[in-house]
C-alpha positions as CSV (number, residue, x, y, z in Angstrom):
1,N,-88.4,84.9,15.7
2,P,-90.9,85.5,12.8
3,S,-92.8,88.0,14.8
4,E,-89.7,90.3,14.9
5,E,-89.0,90.1,11.2
6,L,-89.9,92.9,8.8
7,P,-92.8,92.1,6.6
8,V,-90.6,92.3,3.5
9,V,-88.2,89.5,4.5
10,N,-89.9,86.9,2.3
11,K,-90.3,89.4,-0.6
12,T,-86.6,90.4,-0.6
13,I,-84.5,89.3,-3.6
14,L,-80.8,89.5,-3.3
15,G,-77.9,89.0,-5.7
16,K,-79.5,90.5,-8.8
17,H,-77.8,93.0,-11.1
18,V,-80.5,95.6,-11.6
19,T,-80.3,97.5,-14.9
20,K,-83.6,99.5,-14.9
21,V,-86.1,100.7,-12.3
22,E,-89.3,101.9,-14.1
23,R,-91.8,103.8,-12.0
24,R,-95.4,103.7,-13.2
25,E,-98.6,104.8,-11.6
26,G,-99.0,102.6,-8.5
27,E,-96.2,100.2,-9.2
28,V,-92.5,99.8,-9.9
29,E,-91.0,97.4,-12.4
30,V,-87.4,96.3,-11.9
31,T,-85.4,94.8,-14.8
32,C,-82.3,92.7,-14.1
33,A,-79.3,91.9,-16.3
34,D,-80.4,88.3,-16.7
35,G,-83.7,89.5,-18.2
36,S,-85.9,88.8,-15.2
37,T,-88.4,91.4,-14.1
38,Y,-90.2,92.1,-10.9
39,L,-93.3,94.2,-10.1
40,A,-93.6,95.8,-6.7
41,D,-95.5,98.6,-4.9
42,H,-92.2,100.0,-3.6
43,V,-88.5,99.3,-4.1
44,I,-85.7,99.8,-1.6
45,I,-82.3,100.5,-3.3
46,T,-79.2,99.8,-1.2
47,V,-76.4,100.3,-3.6
48,S,-73.3,102.3,-2.6
49,L,-73.2,106.0,-3.3
50,G,-70.5,105.4,-5.9
51,V,-72.7,103.0,-7.9
52,L,-75.7,105.3,-7.5
53,K,-73.7,108.3,-8.9
54,K,-72.5,106.2,-11.8
55,H,-75.8,104.6,-12.8
56,A,-78.6,106.8,-11.6
57,A,-79.0,108.8,-14.8
58,C,-79.6,105.7,-16.9
59,M,-81.2,103.3,-14.4
60,F,-84.3,105.2,-13.4
61,H,-87.3,105.7,-15.8
62,P,-88.6,108.3,-15.7
63,A,-85.5,110.1,-14.5
64,L,-85.3,110.9,-10.8
65,P,-86.6,114.4,-9.8
66,A,-83.9,117.1,-10.1
67,V,-83.8,117.6,-6.3
68,K,-82.9,113.9,-5.8
69,T,-80.3,113.9,-8.7
70,A,-78.7,117.0,-7.2
71,A,-78.6,115.4,-3.7
72,I,-76.9,112.3,-5.2
73,N,-74.4,114.4,-7.2
74,T,-73.4,116.6,-4.2
75,L,-73.1,113.9,-1.6
76,G,-69.5,112.9,-0.9
77,F,-67.9,109.9,0.6
78,G,-64.6,108.9,2.1
79,A,-63.0,107.5,5.1
80,V,-64.7,108.2,8.4
81,G,-63.3,107.5,11.9
82,K,-65.5,107.3,15.0
83,V,-64.4,107.7,18.6
84,F,-66.6,106.5,21.4
85,I,-65.8,107.9,24.9
86,L,-67.4,106.6,28.1
87,F,-67.6,109.1,30.9
88,P,-68.1,107.9,34.5
89,N,-70.8,110.6,35.1
90,R,-72.9,112.7,32.8
91,W,-71.6,116.3,32.8
92,W,-73.5,117.7,29.8
93,P,-77.1,118.9,29.6
94,E,-79.8,116.3,29.3
95,D,-81.1,117.7,26.0
96,I,-77.7,117.2,24.3
97,N,-77.3,113.8,22.7
98,A,-74.0,114.3,20.8
99,L,-70.7,116.0,21.4
100,Y,-68.5,117.3,18.6
101,P,-64.8,118.1,18.8
102,L,-63.5,121.6,18.1
103,F,-60.3,121.5,16.0
104,S,-57.6,124.2,16.1
105,Q,-54.7,124.9,13.9
106,T,-52.6,125.9,16.9
């Protein structure tokens, strides 16, 4: 249903190896490995954290602000397991939307 699509669907380009993201006043220029370039008002980057950690320093011009670089460098990744439990009745307060396990060494 087109009315439910995001307004960027027809402007989204997939499958490109991006080598440079250059921020200028009012626009962003994206350069790809095949030599193609794209101008946009905004860019959404969805690479994995590992790719971002490896290439952020050389991909962005000007360099990302120190606070963003620090966030990228301090974020970790690894295996995550989720457990979903369905209780027959709500027994926790209404203002609580998540429960966290308490682990013990004993």
